[in-house]
C-alpha atoms as an extended CHARMM CRD file, in Angstrom:
* protein
*
       281  EXT
         1         1  UNK       CA             -0.0160000000        0.0620000000       -0.0080000000  PROA      1               0.0000000000
         2         2  UNK       CA              0.9940000000        3.6210000000       -0.6720000000  PROA      2               0.0000000000
         3         3  UNK       CA             -0.4030000000        5.6490000000        2.2360000000  PROA      3               0.0000000000
         4         4  UNK       CA             -0.4340000000        9.4420000000        2.4270000000  PROA      4               0.0000000000
         5         5  UNK       CA             -2.0060000000       12.4420000000        4.0840000000  PROA      5               0.0000000000
         6         6  UNK       CA             -3.4730000000       15.2970000000        2.0390000000  PROA      6               0.0000000000
         7         7  UNK       CA             -4.8810000000       18.7830000000        2.8200000000  PROA      7               0.0000000000
         8         8  UNK       CA             -3.7660000000       22.0000000000        4.4120000000  PROA      8               0.0000000000
         9         9  UNK       CA             -0.9660000000       21.8410000000        6.9830000000  PROA      9               0.0000000000
        10        10  UNK       CA             -2.4290000000       20.8250000000       10.3620000000  PROA      10              0.0000000000
        11        11  UNK       CA             -5.6630000000       19.5360000000        8.8570000000  PROA      11              0.0000000000
        12        12  UNK       CA             -4.5710000000       16.6700000000        6.7300000000  PROA      12              0.0000000000
        13        13  UNK       CA             -6.6650000000       13.6500000000        6.0120000000  PROA      13              0.0000000000
        14        14  UNK       CA             -5.5600000000       10.0850000000        5.4800000000  PROA      14              0.0000000000
        15        15  UNK       CA             -5.5050000000        8.6500000000        2.0540000000  PROA      15              0.0000000000
        16        16  UNK       CA             -4.0790000000        5.9890000000       -0.2040000000  PROA      16              0.0000000000
        17        17  UNK       CA             -2.9950000000        5.6860000000       -3.7880000000  PROA      17              0.0000000000
        18        18  UNK       CA             -4.7600000000        2.7870000000       -5.5970000000  PROA      18              0.0000000000
        19        19  UNK       CA             -3.2910000000        0.6640000000       -8.2940000000  PROA      19              0.0000000000
        20        20  UNK       CA             -4.4490000000        3.1110000000      -11.0190000000  PROA      20              0.0000000000
        21        21  UNK       CA             -2.6780000000        5.9630000000       -9.2730000000  PROA      21              0.0000000000
        22        22  UNK       CA             -5.9150000000        7.5960000000       -7.9690000000  PROA      22              0.0000000000
        23        23  UNK       CA             -5.9820000000        9.1790000000       -4.5800000000  PROA      23              0.0000000000
        24        24  UNK       CA             -8.6630000000        7.6850000000       -2.2650000000  PROA      24              0.0000000000
        25        25  UNK       CA             -9.9610000000        9.1000000000        0.9730000000  PROA      25              0.0000000000
        26        26  UNK       CA             -9.2820000000        6.9850000000        4.0640000000  PROA      26              0.0000000000
        27        27  UNK       CA            -10.9080000000        9.2220000000        6.5840000000  PROA      27              0.0000000000
        28        28  UNK       CA            -14.0950000000        7.0900000000        6.7300000000  PROA      28              0.0000000000
        29        29  UNK       CA            -12.0660000000        4.1030000000        7.8470000000  PROA      29              0.0000000000
        30        30  UNK       CA             -9.3630000000        5.5130000000       10.0780000000  PROA      30              0.0000000000
        31        31  UNK       CA             -8.7450000000        8.8740000000       11.9360000000  PROA      31              0.0000000000
        32        32  UNK       CA             -5.1510000000        9.2380000000       10.6810000000  PROA      32              0.0000000000
        33        33  UNK       CA             -2.0700000000        7.3740000000        9.6400000000  PROA      33              0.0000000000
        34        34  UNK       CA             -0.5790000000        7.0200000000       13.0770000000  PROA      34              0.0000000000
        35        35  UNK       CA             -0.5240000000        4.8380000000       16.1890000000  PROA      35              0.0000000000
        36        36  UNK       CA             -2.1880000000        1.4190000000       15.9650000000  PROA      36              0.0000000000
        37        37  UNK       CA             -2.8560000000        1.8780000000       12.1700000000  PROA      37              0.0000000000
        38        38  UNK       CA              0.9440000000        1.3940000000       11.6280000000  PROA      38              0.0000000000
        39        39  UNK       CA              1.1190000000       -1.8730000000       13.5870000000  PROA      39              0.0000000000
        40        40  UNK       CA              1.0420000000       -5.1690000000       11.7770000000  PROA      40              0.0000000000
        41        41  UNK       CA             -2.5970000000       -5.7300000000       12.8340000000  PROA      41              0.0000000000
        42        42  UNK       CA             -3.4730000000       -2.1920000000       11.7510000000  PROA      42              0.0000000000
        43        43  UNK       CA             -1.8610000000       -2.5030000000        8.3430000000  PROA      43              0.0000000000
        44        44  UNK       CA             -3.4760000000       -5.9570000000        7.8030000000  PROA      44              0.0000000000
        45        45  UNK       CA             -6.9200000000       -4.4010000000        8.3910000000  PROA      45              0.0000000000
        46        46  UNK       CA             -6.1740000000       -1.6350000000        5.9440000000  PROA      46              0.0000000000
        47        47  UNK       CA             -5.0110000000       -4.1190000000        3.3290000000  PROA      47              0.0000000000
        48        48  UNK       CA             -8.4850000000       -5.7380000000        3.4050000000  PROA      48              0.0000000000
        49        49  UNK       CA            -10.2030000000       -2.5580000000        2.2720000000  PROA      49              0.0000000000
        50        50  UNK       CA            -11.1900000000       -2.3410000000       -1.3980000000  PROA      50              0.0000000000
        51        51  UNK       CA             -9.8410000000        0.9620000000       -2.7290000000  PROA      51              0.0000000000
        52        52  UNK       CA            -12.5000000000        1.1750000000       -5.3830000000  PROA      52              0.0000000000
        53        53  UNK       CA            -15.1200000000        1.5230000000       -2.6130000000  PROA      53              0.0000000000
        54        54  UNK       CA            -13.2980000000        4.4690000000       -1.1090000000  PROA      54              0.0000000000
        55        55  UNK       CA            -14.1250000000        8.0400000000       -2.2190000000  PROA      55              0.0000000000
        56        56  UNK       CA            -11.8610000000        9.4070000000       -4.9100000000  PROA      56              0.0000000000
        57        57  UNK       CA            -10.2570000000       12.6570000000       -4.1380000000  PROA      57              0.0000000000
        58        58  UNK       CA            -10.4130000000       15.1880000000       -6.9800000000  PROA      58              0.0000000000
        59        59  UNK       CA             -7.7400000000       17.6460000000       -8.0540000000  PROA      59              0.0000000000
        60        60  UNK       CA             -4.2510000000       17.7430000000       -6.7270000000  PROA      60              0.0000000000
        61        61  UNK       CA             -4.3550000000       18.6790000000       -3.0130000000  PROA      61              0.0000000000
        62        62  UNK       CA             -1.2270000000       19.4680000000       -1.0680000000  PROA      62              0.0000000000
        63        63  UNK       CA              0.3540000000       16.4010000000        0.5910000000  PROA      63              0.0000000000
        64        64  UNK       CA              1.6830000000       16.5060000000        4.1170000000  PROA      64              0.0000000000
        65        65  UNK       CA              4.0990000000       14.1120000000        5.8410000000  PROA      65              0.0000000000
        66        66  UNK       CA              2.6280000000       10.6820000000        5.1810000000  PROA      66              0.0000000000
        67        67  UNK       CA              2.1650000000        9.8140000000        8.8660000000  PROA      67              0.0000000000
        68        68  UNK       CA              1.0720000000       11.7420000000       11.9300000000  PROA      68              0.0000000000
        69        69  UNK       CA              2.1350000000       11.9490000000       15.5990000000  PROA      69              0.0000000000
        70        70  UNK       CA              5.7750000000       10.9350000000       14.8820000000  PROA      70              0.0000000000
        71        71  UNK       CA              7.3990000000       10.6640000000       18.3030000000  PROA      71              0.0000000000
        72        72  UNK       CA             10.9630000000       11.0160000000       17.1440000000  PROA      72              0.0000000000
        73        73  UNK       CA             13.1310000000       11.2000000000       14.0900000000  PROA      73              0.0000000000
        74        74  UNK       CA             16.4350000000        9.3860000000       14.4690000000  PROA      74              0.0000000000
        75        75  UNK       CA             19.2080000000       10.3830000000       11.9710000000  PROA      75              0.0000000000
        76        76  UNK       CA             22.2530000000        8.1220000000       11.1180000000  PROA      76              0.0000000000
        77        77  UNK       CA             25.4680000000        9.8950000000       10.1700000000  PROA      77              0.0000000000
        78        78  UNK       CA             28.1610000000        8.6370000000        7.8540000000  PROA      78              0.0000000000
        79        79  UNK       CA             26.2980000000        5.4190000000        6.8120000000  PROA      79              0.0000000000
        80        80  UNK       CA             27.5960000000        5.5390000000        3.2420000000  PROA      80              0.0000000000
        81        81  UNK       CA             31.3450000000        5.0830000000        2.6160000000  PROA      81              0.0000000000
        82        82  UNK       CA             31.4480000000        7.5300000000       -0.3380000000  PROA      82              0.0000000000
        83        83  UNK       CA             29.8880000000       10.3030000000        1.8340000000  PROA      83              0.0000000000
        84        84  UNK       CA             32.3500000000        9.6310000000        4.7040000000  PROA      84              0.0000000000
        85        85  UNK       CA             35.1900000000        9.9010000000        2.1530000000  PROA      85              0.0000000000
        86        86  UNK       CA             33.9760000000       13.1170000000        0.7560000000  PROA      86              0.0000000000
        87        87  UNK       CA             33.8390000000       14.8470000000        4.1070000000  PROA      87              0.0000000000
        88        88  UNK       CA             37.1210000000       13.3870000000        5.0940000000  PROA      88              0.0000000000
        89        89  UNK       CA             35.9330000000       11.3610000000        8.0620000000  PROA      89              0.0000000000
        90        90  UNK       CA             36.4740000000        7.6620000000        8.8110000000  PROA      90              0.0000000000
        91        91  UNK       CA             33.5000000000        5.2330000000        8.8260000000  PROA      91              0.0000000000
        92        92  UNK       CA             32.3140000000        4.8950000000       12.3390000000  PROA      92              0.0000000000
        93        93  UNK       CA             32.8680000000        1.7320000000       14.2800000000  PROA      93              0.0000000000
        94        94  UNK       CA             29.2620000000        1.8230000000       15.4430000000  PROA      94              0.0000000000
        95        95  UNK       CA             26.3310000000        3.7070000000       13.9030000000  PROA      95              0.0000000000
        96        96  UNK       CA             26.4330000000        7.3990000000       14.6140000000  PROA      96              0.0000000000
        97        97  UNK       CA             22.9990000000        8.6030000000       15.8470000000  PROA      97              0.0000000000
        98        98  UNK       CA             21.4270000000       12.0610000000       16.2540000000  PROA      98              0.0000000000
        99        99  UNK       CA             17.9270000000       13.3440000000       16.7100000000  PROA      99              0.0000000000
       100       100  UNK       CA             15.9960000000       15.7990000000       14.4210000000  PROA      100             0.0000000000
       101       101  UNK       CA             13.2360000000       17.7790000000       15.8740000000  PROA      101             0.0000000000
       102       102  UNK       CA              9.6310000000       16.7080000000       14.8340000000  PROA      102             0.0000000000
       103       103  UNK       CA              8.8910000000       20.4880000000       14.3590000000  PROA      103             0.0000000000
       104       104  UNK       CA             11.0880000000       20.2560000000       11.3030000000  PROA      104             0.0000000000
       105       105  UNK       CA              8.5360000000       18.0560000000        9.5400000000  PROA      105             0.0000000000
       106       106  UNK       CA              7.1230000000       19.1990000000        6.1440000000  PROA      106             0.0000000000
       107       107  UNK       CA              5.3330000000       17.8020000000        3.1450000000  PROA      107             0.0000000000
       108       108  UNK       CA              6.9910000000       16.5710000000       -0.0410000000  PROA      108             0.0000000000
       109       109  UNK       CA              6.3950000000       19.8220000000       -2.0310000000  PROA      109             0.0000000000
       110       110  UNK       CA              6.3210000000       22.4000000000        0.7290000000  PROA      110             0.0000000000
       111       111  UNK       CA              8.5520000000       25.4720000000        0.5640000000  PROA      111             0.0000000000
       112       112  UNK       CA             11.9880000000       25.1120000000        2.1940000000  PROA      112             0.0000000000
       113       113  UNK       CA             12.6340000000       28.1030000000        4.5190000000  PROA      113             0.0000000000
       114       114  UNK       CA             16.1380000000       29.4450000000        5.0870000000  PROA      114             0.0000000000
       115       115  UNK       CA             16.6020000000       29.9340000000        8.7880000000  PROA      115             0.0000000000
       116       116  UNK       CA             17.6980000000       33.3850000000       10.0600000000  PROA      116             0.0000000000
       117       117  UNK       CA             21.5000000000       33.7500000000        9.8650000000  PROA      117             0.0000000000
       118       118  UNK       CA             21.6410000000       30.5680000000        7.7100000000  PROA      118             0.0000000000
       119       119  UNK       CA             24.4880000000       30.6540000000        5.1260000000  PROA      119             0.0000000000
       120       120  UNK       CA             25.2840000000       27.0090000000        4.4900000000  PROA      120             0.0000000000
       121       121  UNK       CA             22.0290000000       25.2390000000        3.8180000000  PROA      121             0.0000000000
       122       122  UNK       CA             22.8350000000       21.7490000000        2.5650000000  PROA      122             0.0000000000
       123       123  UNK       CA             20.7810000000       18.6480000000        1.2410000000  PROA      123             0.0000000000
       124       124  UNK       CA             20.8650000000       14.9290000000        2.0470000000  PROA      124             0.0000000000
       125       125  UNK       CA             18.4230000000       12.5340000000        0.3660000000  PROA      125             0.0000000000
       126       126  UNK       CA             17.7000000000        9.4860000000        2.6280000000  PROA      126             0.0000000000
       127       127  UNK       CA             15.7180000000        6.3900000000        2.9010000000  PROA      127             0.0000000000
       128       128  UNK       CA             13.2850000000        6.7430000000        5.8530000000  PROA      128             0.0000000000
       129       129  UNK       CA             12.3150000000        3.6260000000        7.7860000000  PROA      129             0.0000000000
       130       130  UNK       CA              9.0160000000        3.8100000000        9.6610000000  PROA      130             0.0000000000
       131       131  UNK       CA              8.5480000000        1.8240000000       12.7850000000  PROA      131             0.0000000000
       132       132  UNK       CA              5.4080000000       -0.2710000000       13.0770000000  PROA      132             0.0000000000
       133       133  UNK       CA              5.7050000000       -2.5020000000       16.0230000000  PROA      133             0.0000000000
       134       134  UNK       CA              7.5820000000       -0.7840000000       18.9030000000  PROA      134             0.0000000000
       135       135  UNK       CA             10.1700000000       -2.4030000000       21.0760000000  PROA      135             0.0000000000
       136       136  UNK       CA             13.4510000000       -2.2050000000       22.9990000000  PROA      136             0.0000000000
       137       137  UNK       CA             16.5160000000       -4.4190000000       22.7740000000  PROA      137             0.0000000000
       138       138  UNK       CA             15.1730000000       -5.7950000000       19.4870000000  PROA      138             0.0000000000
       139       139  UNK       CA             17.2220000000       -8.6720000000       18.1450000000  PROA      139             0.0000000000
       140       140  UNK       CA             18.7450000000       -8.4860000000       14.6220000000  PROA      140             0.0000000000
       141       141  UNK       CA             16.8050000000      -11.4810000000       13.5490000000  PROA      141             0.0000000000
       142       142  UNK       CA             13.4370000000       -9.7950000000       14.4870000000  PROA      142             0.0000000000
       143       143  UNK       CA             14.3090000000       -6.2950000000       13.4300000000  PROA      143             0.0000000000
       144       144  UNK       CA             12.5310000000       -6.2920000000       10.0710000000  PROA      144             0.0000000000
       145       145  UNK       CA              9.3590000000       -7.3780000000       11.7240000000  PROA      145             0.0000000000
       146       146  UNK       CA              9.2480000000       -4.0490000000       13.4770000000  PROA      146             0.0000000000
       147       147  UNK       CA              9.2140000000       -2.0770000000       10.2590000000  PROA      147             0.0000000000
       148       148  UNK       CA              5.9120000000       -0.7730000000        8.8660000000  PROA      148             0.0000000000
       149       149  UNK       CA              7.4140000000        0.6440000000        5.7040000000  PROA      149             0.0000000000
       150       150  UNK       CA              9.6040000000        3.1850000000        4.0110000000  PROA      150             0.0000000000
       151       151  UNK       CA              9.4560000000        6.7340000000        2.8140000000  PROA      151             0.0000000000
       152       152  UNK       CA             11.5410000000        9.3060000000        1.0280000000  PROA      152             0.0000000000
       153       153  UNK       CA             13.1790000000       11.8950000000        3.3640000000  PROA      153             0.0000000000
       154       154  UNK       CA             15.5720000000       14.8620000000        2.9020000000  PROA      154             0.0000000000
       155       155  UNK       CA             17.7780000000       15.7710000000        5.9040000000  PROA      155             0.0000000000
       156       156  UNK       CA             18.1770000000       19.4090000000        5.1550000000  PROA      156             0.0000000000
       157       157  UNK       CA             20.9990000000       20.7680000000        7.2560000000  PROA      157             0.0000000000
       158       158  UNK       CA             22.4680000000       24.2060000000        8.1010000000  PROA      158             0.0000000000
       159       159  UNK       CA             26.2140000000       23.4130000000        8.2760000000  PROA      159             0.0000000000
       160       160  UNK       CA             27.1560000000       26.6070000000       10.0170000000  PROA      160             0.0000000000
       161       161  UNK       CA             24.7320000000       25.7970000000       12.9010000000  PROA      161             0.0000000000
       162       162  UNK       CA             25.9460000000       22.1790000000       12.8280000000  PROA      162             0.0000000000
       163       163  UNK       CA             29.6610000000       22.8290000000       13.1830000000  PROA      163             0.0000000000
       164       164  UNK       CA             30.2830000000       26.4050000000       14.3050000000  PROA      164             0.0000000000
       165       165  UNK       CA             27.5130000000       27.0960000000       16.8960000000  PROA      165             0.0000000000
       166       166  UNK       CA             28.6310000000       25.2380000000       19.8250000000  PROA      166             0.0000000000
       167       167  UNK       CA             28.6250000000       21.6510000000       18.6670000000  PROA      167             0.0000000000
       168       168  UNK       CA             25.7470000000       19.1910000000       18.5460000000  PROA      168             0.0000000000
       169       169  UNK       CA             24.4160000000       18.4860000000       15.1200000000  PROA      169             0.0000000000
       170       170  UNK       CA             20.8240000000       18.7800000000       16.3900000000  PROA      170             0.0000000000
       171       171  UNK       CA             21.0130000000       22.6130000000       15.9000000000  PROA      171             0.0000000000
       172       172  UNK       CA             21.8290000000       22.3680000000       12.1800000000  PROA      172             0.0000000000
       173       173  UNK       CA             19.1420000000       19.6490000000       11.5620000000  PROA      173             0.0000000000
       174       174  UNK       CA             16.0350000000       21.0300000000       13.1860000000  PROA      174             0.0000000000
       175       175  UNK       CA             14.9020000000       24.1920000000       11.6240000000  PROA      175             0.0000000000
       176       176  UNK       CA             11.3280000000       24.4730000000       10.5210000000  PROA      176             0.0000000000
       177       177  UNK       CA             10.7440000000       22.6960000000        7.1010000000  PROA      177             0.0000000000
       178       178  UNK       CA             14.1570000000       20.8100000000        7.4040000000  PROA      178             0.0000000000
       179       179  UNK       CA             12.4150000000       17.3990000000        7.6750000000  PROA      179             0.0000000000
       180       180  UNK       CA             10.2530000000       16.7550000000        4.6800000000  PROA      180             0.0000000000
       181       181  UNK       CA              8.9090000000       13.2140000000        4.3140000000  PROA      181             0.0000000000
       182       182  UNK       CA              6.8820000000       11.5970000000        1.5930000000  PROA      182             0.0000000000
       183       183  UNK       CA              5.0840000000       11.7960000000       -0.6510000000  PROA      183             0.0000000000
       184       184  UNK       CA              3.7680000000        8.4910000000        0.6760000000  PROA      184             0.0000000000
       185       185  UNK       CA              4.6290000000        5.7210000000        3.0930000000  PROA      185             0.0000000000
       186       186  UNK       CA              5.0690000000        2.4390000000        1.1830000000  PROA      186             0.0000000000
       187       187  UNK       CA              4.3370000000       -0.6530000000        3.1970000000  PROA      187             0.0000000000
       188       188  UNK       CA              7.1990000000       -3.1000000000        3.7300000000  PROA      188             0.0000000000
       189       189  UNK       CA              5.5800000000       -5.7600000000        1.4350000000  PROA      189             0.0000000000
       190       190  UNK       CA              5.7240000000       -3.4630000000       -1.4390000000  PROA      190             0.0000000000
       191       191  UNK       CA              9.5380000000       -3.0600000000       -1.3480000000  PROA      191             0.0000000000
       192       192  UNK       CA             11.3320000000       -6.2960000000       -2.3130000000  PROA      192             0.0000000000
       193       193  UNK       CA             14.7510000000       -5.1930000000       -1.0360000000  PROA      193             0.0000000000
       194       194  UNK       CA             15.3390000000       -1.8630000000        0.7460000000  PROA      194             0.0000000000
       195       195  UNK       CA             19.0980000000       -2.3320000000        0.2130000000  PROA      195             0.0000000000
       196       196  UNK       CA             18.7010000000       -2.0880000000       -3.6590000000  PROA      196             0.0000000000
       197       197  UNK       CA             17.0100000000        1.2980000000       -4.1630000000  PROA      197             0.0000000000
       198       198  UNK       CA             18.4620000000        4.1360000000       -6.1740000000  PROA      198             0.0000000000
       199       199  UNK       CA             18.5890000000        7.6100000000       -4.6260000000  PROA      199             0.0000000000
       200       200  UNK       CA             18.8320000000       10.6950000000       -6.7890000000  PROA      200             0.0000000000
       201       201  UNK       CA             18.8420000000       14.4880000000       -5.9880000000  PROA      201             0.0000000000
       202       202  UNK       CA             19.2490000000       17.5070000000       -8.2260000000  PROA      202             0.0000000000
       203       203  UNK       CA             19.6820000000       21.1880000000       -7.4590000000  PROA      203             0.0000000000
       204       204  UNK       CA             18.4730000000       23.4890000000      -10.0830000000  PROA      204             0.0000000000
       205       205  UNK       CA             18.4080000000       20.4050000000      -12.6500000000  PROA      205             0.0000000000
       206       206  UNK       CA             21.9970000000       19.4000000000      -11.9380000000  PROA      206             0.0000000000
       207       207  UNK       CA             22.5170000000       15.9830000000      -10.3230000000  PROA      207             0.0000000000
       208       208  UNK       CA             24.2730000000       16.2360000000       -7.0000000000  PROA      208             0.0000000000
       209       209  UNK       CA             23.4980000000       12.9090000000       -5.4860000000  PROA      209             0.0000000000
       210       210  UNK       CA             23.1840000000        9.5370000000       -7.3790000000  PROA      210             0.0000000000
       211       211  UNK       CA             23.5810000000        6.6040000000       -5.0550000000  PROA      211             0.0000000000
       212       212  UNK       CA             22.0900000000        3.2880000000       -3.9960000000  PROA      212             0.0000000000
       213       213  UNK       CA             21.0710000000        1.9410000000       -0.6600000000  PROA      213             0.0000000000
       214       214  UNK       CA             23.2590000000       -1.1000000000       -1.4280000000  PROA      214             0.0000000000
       215       215  UNK       CA             26.1720000000        1.0070000000       -0.2760000000  PROA      215             0.0000000000
       216       216  UNK       CA             24.9180000000        1.6390000000        3.2790000000  PROA      216             0.0000000000
       217       217  UNK       CA             27.4240000000        0.3400000000        5.7750000000  PROA      217             0.0000000000
       218       218  UNK       CA             24.6500000000       -0.6170000000        8.2510000000  PROA      218             0.0000000000
       219       219  UNK       CA             21.4790000000       -2.2600000000        6.9980000000  PROA      219             0.0000000000
       220       220  UNK       CA             17.9500000000       -1.4050000000        7.9130000000  PROA      220             0.0000000000
       221       221  UNK       CA             17.6540000000       -4.3450000000       10.2110000000  PROA      221             0.0000000000
       222       222  UNK       CA             20.9850000000       -3.5810000000       11.8480000000  PROA      222             0.0000000000
       223       223  UNK       CA             19.9890000000        0.0970000000       12.4250000000  PROA      223             0.0000000000
       224       224  UNK       CA             16.6200000000       -0.8940000000       13.9590000000  PROA      224             0.0000000000
       225       225  UNK       CA             18.2530000000       -3.2330000000       16.2530000000  PROA      225             0.0000000000
       226       226  UNK       CA             21.0380000000       -0.8630000000       17.2060000000  PROA      226             0.0000000000
       227       227  UNK       CA             18.8020000000        2.1050000000       17.8730000000  PROA      227             0.0000000000
       228       228  UNK       CA             16.5730000000        0.0650000000       20.2090000000  PROA      228             0.0000000000
       229       229  UNK       CA             19.6820000000       -0.5990000000       22.4980000000  PROA      229             0.0000000000
       230       230  UNK       CA             19.6850000000        3.0800000000       23.4990000000  PROA      230             0.0000000000
       231       231  UNK       CA             15.9310000000        4.0140000000       23.4230000000  PROA      231             0.0000000000
       232       232  UNK       CA             12.7270000000        2.3350000000       23.0210000000  PROA      232             0.0000000000
       233       233  UNK       CA             11.3620000000        2.5220000000       19.4820000000  PROA      233             0.0000000000
       234       234  UNK       CA              7.7780000000        3.3680000000       19.2800000000  PROA      234             0.0000000000
       235       235  UNK       CA              5.0710000000        3.0790000000       16.5470000000  PROA      235             0.0000000000
       236       236  UNK       CA              5.5280000000        5.8610000000       14.0570000000  PROA      236             0.0000000000
       237       237  UNK       CA              9.1500000000        6.6400000000       14.8250000000  PROA      237             0.0000000000
       238       238  UNK       CA             11.2560000000        7.3430000000       11.7280000000  PROA      238             0.0000000000
       239       239  UNK       CA             14.9030000000        6.4040000000       11.1080000000  PROA      239             0.0000000000
       240       240  UNK       CA             16.7030000000        8.3530000000        8.4420000000  PROA      240             0.0000000000
       241       241  UNK       CA             19.2960000000        5.9120000000        7.3360000000  PROA      241             0.0000000000
       242       242  UNK       CA             22.0490000000        8.2250000000        5.9530000000  PROA      242             0.0000000000
       243       243  UNK       CA             22.9550000000        9.8150000000        2.6550000000  PROA      243             0.0000000000
       244       244  UNK       CA             25.2730000000        9.0320000000       -0.2820000000  PROA      244             0.0000000000
       245       245  UNK       CA             27.9770000000       11.3480000000       -1.5780000000  PROA      245             0.0000000000
       246       246  UNK       CA             27.1970000000       14.5120000000       -3.2700000000  PROA      246             0.0000000000
       247       247  UNK       CA             26.4520000000       17.1620000000       -0.5650000000  PROA      247             0.0000000000
       248       248  UNK       CA             27.5550000000       20.7230000000       -0.9450000000  PROA      248             0.0000000000
       249       249  UNK       CA             31.3000000000       21.4740000000       -1.0170000000  PROA      249             0.0000000000
       250       250  UNK       CA             31.9400000000       22.7650000000        2.4770000000  PROA      250             0.0000000000
       251       251  UNK       CA             34.8910000000       24.9510000000        1.4150000000  PROA      251             0.0000000000
       252       252  UNK       CA             32.8250000000       26.6630000000       -1.3290000000  PROA      252             0.0000000000
       253       253  UNK       CA             30.2580000000       29.0320000000        0.2680000000  PROA      253             0.0000000000
       254       254  UNK       CA             28.3530000000       29.6260000000       -3.0250000000  PROA      254             0.0000000000
       255       255  UNK       CA             27.7500000000       25.8330000000       -3.3830000000  PROA      255             0.0000000000
       256       256  UNK       CA             24.9910000000       25.8800000000       -0.7110000000  PROA      256             0.0000000000
       257       257  UNK       CA             21.3440000000       26.3940000000       -1.3270000000  PROA      257             0.0000000000
       258       258  UNK       CA             20.0420000000       29.9600000000       -1.5930000000  PROA      258             0.0000000000
       259       259  UNK       CA             16.5210000000       31.4350000000       -2.1390000000  PROA      259             0.0000000000
       260       260  UNK       CA             15.0610000000       30.5490000000       -5.4580000000  PROA      260             0.0000000000
       261       261  UNK       CA             16.8290000000       27.2890000000       -5.8010000000  PROA      261             0.0000000000
       262       262  UNK       CA             14.9230000000       24.0530000000       -6.4690000000  PROA      262             0.0000000000
       263       263  UNK       CA             15.6830000000       20.6870000000       -4.9950000000  PROA      263             0.0000000000
       264       264  UNK       CA             14.2280000000       17.5360000000       -6.5260000000  PROA      264             0.0000000000
       265       265  UNK       CA             14.8060000000       14.0720000000       -4.7970000000  PROA      265             0.0000000000
       266       266  UNK       CA             13.7240000000       10.5780000000       -5.7420000000  PROA      266             0.0000000000
       267       267  UNK       CA             14.0720000000        7.0290000000       -4.4250000000  PROA      267             0.0000000000
       268       268  UNK       CA             12.9870000000        3.9750000000       -6.3950000000  PROA      268             0.0000000000
       269       269  UNK       CA              9.3880000000        3.0600000000       -5.5550000000  PROA      269             0.0000000000
       270       270  UNK       CA              8.9940000000        5.8540000000       -2.9950000000  PROA      270             0.0000000000
       271       271  UNK       CA              8.1440000000        8.9240000000       -5.2080000000  PROA      271             0.0000000000
       272       272  UNK       CA              9.4620000000       12.3620000000       -5.5890000000  PROA      272             0.0000000000
       273       273  UNK       CA             10.0030000000       15.5810000000       -3.6040000000  PROA      273             0.0000000000
       274       274  UNK       CA             10.2900000000       19.0410000000       -4.9900000000  PROA      274             0.0000000000
       275       275  UNK       CA             11.1680000000       22.0030000000       -2.7600000000  PROA      275             0.0000000000
       276       276  UNK       CA             11.7680000000       25.6490000000       -3.6750000000  PROA      276             0.0000000000
       277       277  UNK       CA             14.0190000000       27.5350000000       -1.2700000000  PROA      277             0.0000000000
       278       278  UNK       CA             12.4990000000       30.7510000000        0.2200000000  PROA      278             0.0000000000
       279       279  UNK       CA             14.0490000000       33.4020000000        2.3680000000  PROA      279             0.0000000000
       280       280  UNK       CA             14.2410000000       33.2550000000        6.1740000000  PROA      280             0.0000000000
       281       281  UNK       CA             11.1530000000       33.1100000000        8.3250000000  PROA      281             0.0000000000
């Protein structure tokens, strides 16, 4: 299933994309794409619905993040060897984790806002993993059973805040609009292998990132299991699994995003995002 949320920010309704590509309204069946809906039992109930019996949504409404009430967004740093090489850092001996504020969430075509005093706004296309069944100290063998599905994410980052404003990458990752997800959540059964997906990102039509999840150092299952050693994973949590090479050149100030730029990102089977960069809030 391809699940999504549509409508104005803050008032989105749940929906799904049927096999013909039509948007169907799910609000008569569920309140939102969140909580128990994302558990194995909840998704099994949704899968029994007949899309042709659901109301079709006309036009092209705005899409929001494809799930609601996200408890936490966990980022994974340096999970692609080519990205570690381009930034001149060794591959970590264990996954490097950070948190990204849920207030950064945005839809897949929402405007990207420059933060005040921002000068080094960078991009990172990433595979997002959505937790379905929560847990703690999850074994590697059982880890994939805790995954509800996958989505496209971009980890927008203000590098000046990340590196030169007192440490802690959280500052550079969490400005409003820095965490777009979607356009939809694709359930795990729809993705044959999450470790064989192409990731692509352009800035103003120029390819900047062109990678594949096969180059991740730590797999989806390894990351789910590892994260659960340090915090309980809860239904609706999102793990952003890292980015391939192709981020902005950190020694070239003019290489970073500026107002008017357009960022387009895609991942095989997970859709496309488009963002126009606007001035500071």
